[in-house]
C-alpha positions in Angstrom: 39.3 -55.8 36.6 36.3 -57.5 35.4 33.5 -58.4 37.5 34.3 -62.0 37.0 37.9 -61.8 38.3 36.5 -59.5 41.3 34.1 -62.3 42.1 36.8 -64.9 42.1 39.0 -62.9 44.3 36.3 -62.2 46.6 35.5 -65.7 46.7 39.1 -66.8 47.4 39.2 -64.2 50.3 36.0 -65.4 51.6 37.1 -69.0 51.6 40.5 -68.2 53.4 39.0 -65.8 55.9 36.1 -68.2 56.9 38.7 -70.7 58.3 40.5 -68.2 60.3 40.0 -67.6 64.2 40.4 -63.8 63.9 39.6 -62.8 60.1 39.1 -59.1 61.0 42.2 -58.8 62.8 44.1 -60.6 60.0 42.8 -58.3 57.5 43.9 -55.3 59.5 47.3 -56.5 60.0 47.7 -57.4 56.4 46.3 -54.1 55.3 48.8 -52.3 57.8 51.7 -54.5 56.5 51.0 -53.3 52.8 50.8 -49.7 53.8 54.0 -50.1 55.8 55.7 -51.4 52.7 54.8 -48.3 50.9 55.7 -45.6 53.4 59.4 -45.0 54.1 60.6 -45.3 57.5 63.9 -44.7 59.7 65.1 -48.2 60.1 64.4 -50.2 57.1 62.6 -53.5 57.0 62.4 -53.8 60.9 58.7 -53.0 61.1 58.0 -54.8 57.8 59.5 -58.0 59.1 57.6 -57.9 62.4 54.2 -56.9 60.7 54.8 -59.8 58.2 55.5 -62.3 61.0 52.4 -61.0 62.9 50.3 -61.4 59.7 51.7 -65.0 59.2 51.0 -66.0 62.9 47.3 -64.6 62.5 46.9 -66.4 59.2 48.0 -69.7 60.7 45.5 -69.6 63.5 42.6 -71.7 62.3 39.2 -71.8 64.0 38.4 -74.8 66.2 36.1 -77.1 64.7 32.7 -77.5 66.3 32.6 -79.6 69.4 30.7 -82.9 69.5 28.8 -83.9 72.6 31.0 -85.7 75.1 28.3 -87.3 77.1 25.9 -90.1 76.1 23.5 -89.3 73.0 20.0 -90.1 73.3 19.8 -92.6 70.6 16.4 -94.4 70.1 16.3 -98.0 71.3 17.3 -100.5 68.6 14.3 -102.3 66.9 14.7 -106.0 66.7 12.7 -106.7 63.3 14.0 -110.4 62.8 11.2 -112.8 62.7 11.1 -115.2 65.5 12.2 -118.7 65.0 10.2 -121.7 65.5 11.4 -122.5 68.7 10.5 -119.0 70.2 7.0 -119.2 69.2 
């Protein structure tokens, strides 16, 4: 791979992992899933299906957006800059 394609792949992974609630746990589960596909086992496809479902579950958990303050916000008073009418002066 060239350095340009690596940087694109890194950018894609960073963009996806940045939105997840548990990015390290997702990466660990995805790596375990890929290793499990390569290593043969006694009961075929049971652990692959379970790890695949766990990876999908972790990948679908997005981080909560930052909370906005619930109470009243200290706003500066509204300045009335309209010129007074003739009746008021």
